[in-house]
N, C-alpha and C positions, 0 to 999 in steps of 0.2 A: 941467483936470479938475474943479477946484472942489471944494466940500465933499462932493458926492455920492461922489467917489472915496474920501473918508475913511470913508464908511459901509461900503463894501465892504472897504477896506484896513484899517480900524481897528475893525471891529465887535467883534472878539474882545478888543481891548485894554481897552475901558472897561466891557465886560459890562453891557449894558442891563438884562438880567434880565427876569423876568416873561414873560408870553405873547409880548410883542413881541420880546424878546431871543431867546426860543426859536425863534420863526418866522424871525427874521433870521438866526440862527445856522444853522438848517436850510437856509435858502435859499442862504446863502453856501457851506455845506458841500456842497450839491448842485452848485454851480458847480464846486467842486473835483472832485467825483465824475465830472462829465461832461466833464472835461478843459479847462475854461475857466481860463485863467491870471488870477488875481486880482492887480491892481496893487499894488505895494508902494511906490509913489511917495509916498504920504501916511503920515505917522507915526500910530501909534495914538492919540496925544494931541495935540490942537491947542492953540492959545493960549486957546481958550475951550471947555473940555471940556463945560460945561453946555449951551452952544449946540449942540455936536455931538450931545449926548445927545438934545436936543429934536428936532433935525433927523432923527436916526436913528429916533426914535419916530414922527415924522410919516411918514417914508418907509415904515416897516414897516406902520403902521396904514392909510395911505391905499390902498396897493395890495392888502392882504389884505381890507380891508372893501369895497373896490371889487369884488373877486371875489365876496364874499358877497352884495352887493347885486345883482350881475349874475345870480346863481343864484336869487335870491328868487322869481322868477316861474316857476321850474322848469327853465329852460334858459338857457344863455349864448349870446347871439347874436353874429354876426360883427361887428355894429356896436359892441357893448359891448367886444369884444376890441380893435377898432380904436381905440376911445376910450381904452382903457388904454394902448395903444401911442402914441397921440398925446400923452397926458400925459407919458409917458416921453421923447418927443421934445422936448417943451417944457422938460423938465428937463435936456436935453442929456446923457442917459445914454449911456455907451459900451456895447459889446457885452456885457461882463461884467455891468454894472449892470442892463441890460435883462433878462438871464437871471435875476438875483436878483429883480427886480421881478415878472417873470412867474411865478416860483416862489411868491412871496408871494401873487399873484393866485390861483394854483391852490390854495394852502393855504386861502384864504378861501372857495373853492367847496365844500370838503369838508363833509360832514354834521356832523362833530364840532366845527366851528369855534365857539369861544366868543366871540361878538361882544361880549357884556356885559363880559367880562374885558378884552378888547382896548380897548374904549372907556374903561373905567375907568382902565386904565394910561395910555392916551394923554392923558386929561384930567389925570391926576396929573403926568405927565412934562412937559407943556407949561405947568404951573403956572397952569392956567385962563386962559391968554392968549386972550381972547375973539376977537380978530381971527384968530388961527391956527385956532381951533376953527370959526369961521364959514367960513373958507376951506375947511376940511376938509369941512364939510357941503355947501358949494357945489359942490365937485369931485364929490362923490358924487351930487348931484342931476343934474349934467351927465352923469355916467356912466349914471345910471338913464334919462335921456332920450335916450341914444345911439341907441336903436332907434325913436325917434319918439314914444314914449308912456311915461307913468309908470304902471306897473301897480299895482293896489291893494296887492299884497304888498310891492312896493318902497316905496310911499308909507308903509305902516304901519311898515316897518323903519326907514326914514329918519326918520320922526317920532319913533320910539323912541330912535334914536341922538341926534337933536337934543335931546330931553328929557334924556337921560342926560348930555349935555354942558352942561346948564344953561339951554338956550334955552326960551322959552315956546312954546306951540302957535301963538300969533299970530305970533311971530317966524319960526318955521319956515314958516308959510304965506306970509309975505312973501318969504322966501328962495325958496320954490318958485315963487311967481308971478314973481319977478324972473328966475329961471333959465329958466322957460317962455317969458317974453317975449324973453329973449336968444336962445333957440334957434329961435323961430318968427317973430320980428318983426325980427330983424337979419340974417337970411340963414343963420344957423347950422343951421336946420332942414333945409336942403337939403344940408348937409354935416355930418350928425349926429355923425360921428366926430372932428370937429375942434373942440377947445376954443375958446371965444370969447376975444377979447382980454383980457377981465377976468380969466380964469383964468391966461392966459399972464403977465400983469403981476404977479399975486399970486405965482406960482411964481418969477418973476424976483426979487422982493423976498425970498423965502424963501432963495434961493441966496446972498444977500449975507452 
């Protein structure tokens, strides 16, 4: 099951708090409400609780903000939903965890979603780890490109998120150009909903 199981099984144990904790708690609670059995194989506290907290913050932030980005152009396409599911597959989520991730995605789509507060907490929880924050932006860029085009509203939102995380405009532009090249010059453009190897490798490192 890996540490993703601890997010579902132990989310109530260490109380992430803030908007991320509220969303994660609501998503897990919804899984209970819909009759999904949450695994109890993982204890609430691991050997590295700080690491679990960071991973939980990443989990809650990436799927909720992914939903927010997908909705930025006014509608969520099937390609964008497929991309979210592909990232879940790369994370090796089980049925319960997928339900939680999709609930977070749907929370991000809502009109009252406070993206500024979510990004601020994510930055604080990950202790400004630049590599983790960059991976976060890269995944969001791939999600935005899932339907084959980066819409102006999506680009504006992603640029704001990148700036809030401490990246310069030039750095964001380099990331956007890199993702665009990966999607359209390495064959990923033909399979828009499939994350490229670079994302898969980053997620594998995060699971460790």
